[in-house]
Structures are given as structure tokens and as C-alpha cells.
N, C-alpha and C positions, 0 to 999 in steps of 0.2 A: 703418238703424239701425246693426246689426251691423258693418257696412262702415265706418262712420263712428269708433267705438270703435276698431277694430282699426288706423285708419288713425292716430288720435291716439297709440295705445300705439306703434305702429311706428316714426312719427316724434320717438318722445322726449319727448313733453308727459306722460310718467306724472308728473311732477313735482308737476302740479294732483292727480291722482289720490291720490297720497300725504298731501300736505300735507290734502285733503277726508277722509281716513280718521284723519289724526292729530288733525285738529280734531274731529271725531265723538267719538273716544277722549278727548279732555281735555273735551270738557262731560260726558260720562258720569262719567267722574273729578273732576270739579271740585265734586261735591255730597259726598263722599266724603276724611274725613281720613287721615291719614298712619296712624293707628291700624289703619283699617278696611282699609287696602291692604294695610300688611305683617303683619296679623294671624296669615295661615296660614304666612308664613315664620318668625314668632315662636315658633309652637305648634312646627315642625320644628324649629329651632333649640336649643328648649329641649329637647324628646325625645332628640336627640342628645348633647347635654351629661348629662342624665339617665343615658344610655347608658353614656357612656366614663366617668363618673363611678363608676357599679357594676363596671364593666369593672375599672378603677384599682383597688376597694375589693376584689377578689376576687384580683387580682395581687398587690398588698401582704399580703394574708391567708394568700395560699401562700408569699409571701415569708418573712414573719416564723415560722410556722409550718415552715418549710424548714432556714432560718439558726438558728431553735431548736432542731430537731434536730440541726444539725450542730454547735450550741455546746455541746449536753446530753452529744456523743459526742467532743468534745477536737478535733474537726476542724476548727474555726475560732477565733479567740479571743472572750473574751468582751466585749472591747471593740467587735469587729464587730458581735457582736447587739444590744446596746446602742444603737449608732449605726444600724442598719438602722429599729431600733424608733422612736430618737427621730425618723429623719426620715421613715417614714411618719406618724407622729404630727403631723409639721410640717407637712407636704402636705396631710394633710386638715382640721386645723382652720386652715389659710391664709384661709379665707374667715370665720372665726369671727375671727380675729385683726383682719386688714383690716379687717371693719366695725366691731369695737371701737374701733380706733385713728383712721378716720373720724370716728368719733363717733357 
């Protein structure tokens, strides 16, 4: 038996083996929906998005504080400080603004 299987693989007839494995995987996946299949990927994606938002919030807080101190000591103009504050506000309220506009 081992010699027969070895001969089949050596002759390049492994397409039948691949088709059999693919068919068995399709029958296992046929009973599950796309939500079940992609649920782990969705969870990891949302975890990464939350971490990116937290990192961006920390960086923008540092930027606002740093530029606020620079404005206070007169190193940069007040217009730059206000524009940085307005830019960070728009970036972090963009999801709220877009959901409001979409209805």
C-alpha cells in the first residue's frame, strides 16, 4: 500500500489528493457562516484599532501640552497652538461627525 501511494505522488497525481482535502475542508466550512469564520480576525482587528486610537490619543495629548507650553513661553505663535488644538479635535471627533452626517 505504501508503495502504491508513493508511486501516485511521484507520478504527479497529487491533484486528486489536493482536491480530496479541499472538498473535505469545504464540507466542514459549509455549515458555518462568514461571521463564524471571520470572527477571530474581526476581534484582532478591533483590538488593533483600539490600541492605535489609544496611542494616537496619547501622542496628541503630548503634542497639545508641548505646544501649549511653547505658546506660553512665546516660542511659537498662538495661531499655531490653536490650529494644533483644532486639528486634534477634528481628528478625534471625525467618527462622530461622519456618523452624524451619514444619518
